[in-house]
N, C-alpha and C positions, 0 to 999 in steps of 0.2 A: 436553376438561377437562383433559387432561395427567395422567390418573390412571386406575386400573383402573375402567372405566366400569361394569361389572356390580356390583362391591362398593360403588361410590359410589352408585349409583342405589338399591340394596337398604337402603343406610344412609339414604337420603333418604326412601324410602317408610316406613321404620319412625320416623322422627323425624316425618313428616307425620302419621301416626297419631295420636302424642303431641299434636300441635299442635292436629289436628282435635277433639280431645276435650278441650281446655283448659277447666279448672274457673274458676267465678268469674269469668267474663269481663266485669267492670266492672258488676257486679250494684247496687253502692251507688247509692243514691239520688242524683241530680245529678252523677254521675261524668261527666268531660269524655272526649272521644275519646281524648285522651292518656292519662289514667289508666285506660281501659278496654284500649287497646293495652299499657300496662305490665303489668296484670293478667295478660293472656296470657303475655307475655314470661317472667312470674316464677312463674306458678302452672299450668303442664304437668301432665297426670294421665295415668297409665298407661292403656292400651287395655284392659288386662284387670288387675283388682284382685282379689287374694287374700281370701277370707273372713278376717275379723280382722285383718287387715294394717293397720298404720298408715296414714292419709289423707296420705300424702306427696306433696308438690308438687315440681316440679322447673322449674329455670330454663331458659330457650331456649339462652342462649350457652354454658354448660358442656356441656349435651347435644350442641349441634353439634360442640364440640371434642371430647367422648368418641366420638362415632360417625363422626368424621371426615367431617362434611357440608360441602361447600364453600359450599351457598348454600340460602337458605329463602326463600320470599316468601309473605306473608300478607295477607289482606283480611278486612275484616268489614262485613256489611251489616247496617243498624240501621233499623227502620221502613220498610224499601224504599231506602233510601238507602245510598251507600258512607259508613261510618264512619270507617273508617280503612284505610290501605293501607302495608305496610312490607316492605322486603328487606333480608336479612342476608349477609354472606359475599361470596364473589368469583364471577365467571362462568367462572373457569378459575384454575388454580393460577399466579400472578404475573400475573393477567388484572385486568381492571376489575372495581370493585365492582358488585355486584347493585343492581337499583333495583327499583321496583314495574312497570316496564314490560320487565323482563328475560323472556324467554321459557323456559317450563318445559314439559317433556312432561307432558300431561294424562293419560295412560294411562288406567286404569279409572274415574277422575273424570269422563270424557266420557259414560259410560254412561247416568247419571241425567239428565244435561243432554239427551242425545240422545232418551231416553224422554221427558221433558217435551215437547221440540219435536213428537215424532210424536203424542203425545196432544193437543197443540193443535191440530194439523191433523185429527185424529180429530173433535175438538170442533167445527170449523169445517166438517165435512163433506167435507173434501178427500181424506180416508184412511179406508179402511175396515179395521177391526183384523183382520178374518176373510177378507179378500181375498189372493189369492197376491202376496206381495211382489214377485215378478218383474214384476207389473203396473205396478209404481211405479218400478222401477231401471230405468235408461237406459244410463250407460255400461257397465255390467257386470250380468250376471244369475247367479242361483245355478245352477250346472251340473245338469242333469238327470242321474239316473242309476237305479240299481235301486231305491233308497230312495225316490224321488219318483215312481216310475212310477203309484202309485195315488194318493198324497197329496202336494200341493205344499206349500211351506213359507208360511205366512200371516204377516203383519205381528205378530199377536198373539203367535205362537211365537217370532219374533225376540226381542220384548220380554220374553216371560217364560223365555227360556233353554231351550225346549223344542223348538227347530227341528230337533235331531238333526245339526246343524252340529257338526263336530270341534272340541274345544277344544285348544288348543296354548299351550304358555307364550310370553308375549310375549317378542318379541326386541328385544334393546338395540341401538342403532346409533351408532357412533362418528361425530361431525359431521366428521370429518376423512377419513372414508372415503366411498365412494359410498352413497348412501342411496335406497332405492327407491321407486318412486311409488306411490300407491294402487293403481292397477290392477297393478302389478309384485307387490304384497304379496298381493292378491286371488288372482292367479294363480300365485303360488309361482315367480315368475320372478327370476333373479338381477338385482341383488344383494340380493333378498330372502332371508331366511333361513330363513323358516318355510313349510311345504307350502301347496299351493292350499287356498284355502277351498272345502269341499264337504260336501255331507250324508252323514253317516256311521252315521244310524240312521233309522228311520221317523219323519218329522215328528209332532210331538205325544207322542212316547213316551219321549223321553230328552233 
């Protein structure tokens, strides 16, 4: 990105929260896709609103500038179809302009999407929520240790965050430096910055 990656991504997350709860997103009868897009651009609301506070709305462009956010990408689904997609800013300082096909890190937004995919497999009878998750994992398995000696981690426990797997702050990686593979991150192997994924409490308790 050509800037401090940590501070930049923190700002991007903060602004994403504002965008996610954009108010009055084209609720007018007969509004066009363009009008709905402009509604979001001009009427962001804060994630937390204080009691008796004025119902202030914010505009996207000034918020990007104030928070030093280099790029934002948004899309809206309406009646099961893509209503509009728009990107703002640049992919790097002095770099190309962002567009709706510019790749962004999904981070925790991938969690509900993963859960939906797993529950679809449950619905189709291909996955059992209460079966040991290692039954389904192929390239990597949750390592056995003292916490899993009596009870193994199930799919349900992974989905509802009661697996006992330790939680660690997500690490950010500079795309100009070596980036770990999925298996390197799971095993805590360099260039991964995080420790290995392992069960740190009895499954189902924490």
